[in-house]
C-alpha positions, -999 to +999 in steps of 0.1 A: +055-101-114+046-104-077+030-135-061+021-136-024+005-166-009-006-171+028+015-141+041+014-139+079+029-114+103+027-120+140+036-097+169+035-121+198+000-136+198-014-109+176-018-118+138-014-084+122-015-101+088-034-133+086-031-153+054-029-127+027-029-137-010-020-110-036-008-109-072+005-079-092+011-080-129+038-060-147+026-024-153-005-029-132-019-005-106-033-023-076-052-004-049-052-017-013-079-002+009-093-007+044-096+009+078-065+017+100-053-015+116-064-038+087-028-048+079-023-029+046+010-013+055+023-043+075+018-066+045+039-044+022+066-039+050+068-077+052+073-079+014+101-053+017+117-073+046+112-044+071+095-063+099+118-062+129+116-084+160+094-092+178+075-093+145+077-127+128+070-131+090+061-163+072+045-172+039+038-202+017+051-182-012+067-148-016+080-145-052+091-115-073+098-123-110+104-160-101+128-151-073+120-166-039+123-137-015+120-160+015+149-183+004+170-154-009+201-145+012+198-113+031+225-096+011+208-105-022+174-093-009+190-059+001+203-055-034+168-062-048+148-040-024+154-004-032+164-012-068+137-034-084+112-030-055+108+004-039+085+020-014+072+055-007+065+057+031+037+075+049+056+102+068+083+116+045+099+138+072+103+108+095+116+086+067+143+110+055+176+114+075+176+149+092+214+149+093+220+148+056+209+169+026+184+154+003+210+154-025+233+133-004+205+108+004+196+104-032+233+100-042+237+074-015+209+053-031+225+057-066+259+047-052+246+016-034+225+002-062+240+016-095+276+024-085+273+061-094+297+085-077+308+121-078+296+143-106+276+115-122+256+108-090+250+146-085+238+150-121+214+120-118+201+133-084+194+167-100+175+149-129+154+130-104+144+161-085+134+177-118+114+146-128+093+149-096+087+186-104+107+202-075+113+239-085+149+252-084+161+216-081+198+225-081+195+245-049+172+219-033+199+193-035+217+212-007+186+215+015+179+194+046+145+178+051+134+203+077+140+231+053+114+217+029+076+216+030+057+184+035+048+182-002+085+188-012+097+161+012+071+137-003+085+145-038+120+138-025+108+104-012+093+096-046+126+106-062+145+083-039+120+055-047+123+058-085+161+065-085+169+030-097+139+026-121+121+000-100+098-025-116+074-023-086+067+008-066+047+006-034+031+039-022+019+037+014-006+066+020+017+090+002-005+120+008-009+117+046-010+152+063-008+171+030-035+196+020-060+187-007-042+205-036-009+189-028-025+155-025-039+158-060-004+168-073+013+139-057-012+114-070-010+128-105+028+126-103+028+090-092+004+080-120+025+099-146+057+082-135+040+048-134+028+053-170+061+068-183+082+040-168+058+011-172+063+000-136+037-017-115+022+004-087+007-007-054-013+021-039-022+018-002-049+044+008-080+052+027-093+072-003-117+050-023-120+078-049-082+077-056-083+039-061-113+042-084-095+067-106-060+052-106-062+014-101-072-015-124-077-038-095-084-035-058-079-056-027-101-047+003-084-057+037-100-062+071-083-074+103-052-087+084-071-105+057-082-097+021-120-099+022-126-089-014-106-085-045-113-080-082-113-056-111-125-020-110-150-005-114-169-038-109-160-042-072-170-007-062-201-008-084-214-041-071-196-050-039-200-086-027-186-084+008-207-065+034-175-047+045-168-034+010-204-023+008-201-005+042-170+014+030-188+025-002-219+036+018-197+058+040-184+079+011-197+115+014-210+116-021-234+087-012-248+106+017-259+138+001-290+152+018-285+130+049-280+145+083-252+122+092-227+100+072-235+063+073-211+046+096-202+010+105-205+004+143-176-012+162-139-013+155-114-037+138-107-065+163-074-064+181-053-091+199-078-098+227-111-096+209-104-116+177-135-137+168-131-174+163-153-174+133-156-147+106-135-117+117-162-093+105-191-111+122-194-087+153-200-058+129-218-075+101-256-069+095-258-102+077-242-123+104-257-158+109-248-187+132-223-202+107-204-169+108-197-173+145-185-209+142-165-210+110-139-187+093-147-182+056-120-187+029-114-163+000-136-179-027-141-163-061-127-130-049-148-127-017-143-140+019-180-144+030-205-172+035-234-150+025-221-125-001-243-097-013-243-111-049-268-138-037-295-111-031-290-094-065-290-127-083-322-137-066 
């Protein structure tokens, strides 16, 4: 369904996304994980065509169902995005328009992409709020975003995203700033809708447990690159890249009885401290001279000259 090859996004001299390759099959759930600043959200914003100047997007291939998104006229891409490809953003309150009721905003989507108006649009908007399990949906149609809780606004965002029955739904940290109980409800809702509608789902999250439970495949990103990708639970059970192993080691469940959580020293490189060799080399416990001089390619699902699999195989 989705094929991305050598996706790059630059903001001036800074490569926020640096040669990302991703594939998503129809009906598949793909998890994208990594630290803040690793390029997860920017990659998907580029797919949606939402990178504004001074950001510059380029790719060798960016195709959705055999349609070339890069060569597509802007008007045709706007018709596609929001209908066949939809996105649930991190901060629902910031993404919704504070000047209009949630009902009006859902009806606006239905009118733009499906041509629904009047009573038909209102009825469909009501059905969507009911599908995302908002109580007293009829009265909520008349509510403004500031009158709803964070969890309710996130459900409204999901209703907007699924309004036109998309084939691909991207959920970008959909539970940010929500309490644990509401987080679980939102995740269950997304997975239920994905299964009922048969749509593909790309889940961007910091929560490895969520990915392990929901996704069939995972892409681990670091400093704008995919450093490891493969099927679950194999990737989490036997990580090949040292960064994936470090993420797994930092999970609280893996640190029971320890005085402190395991942590990875250092930070994701920025514009001024980007290594010329492997981008992970300044933080990698397995770093060797070759890592400082050369940048590894993604080979057999891992971007590393000395993957952990070598030790286990030996």
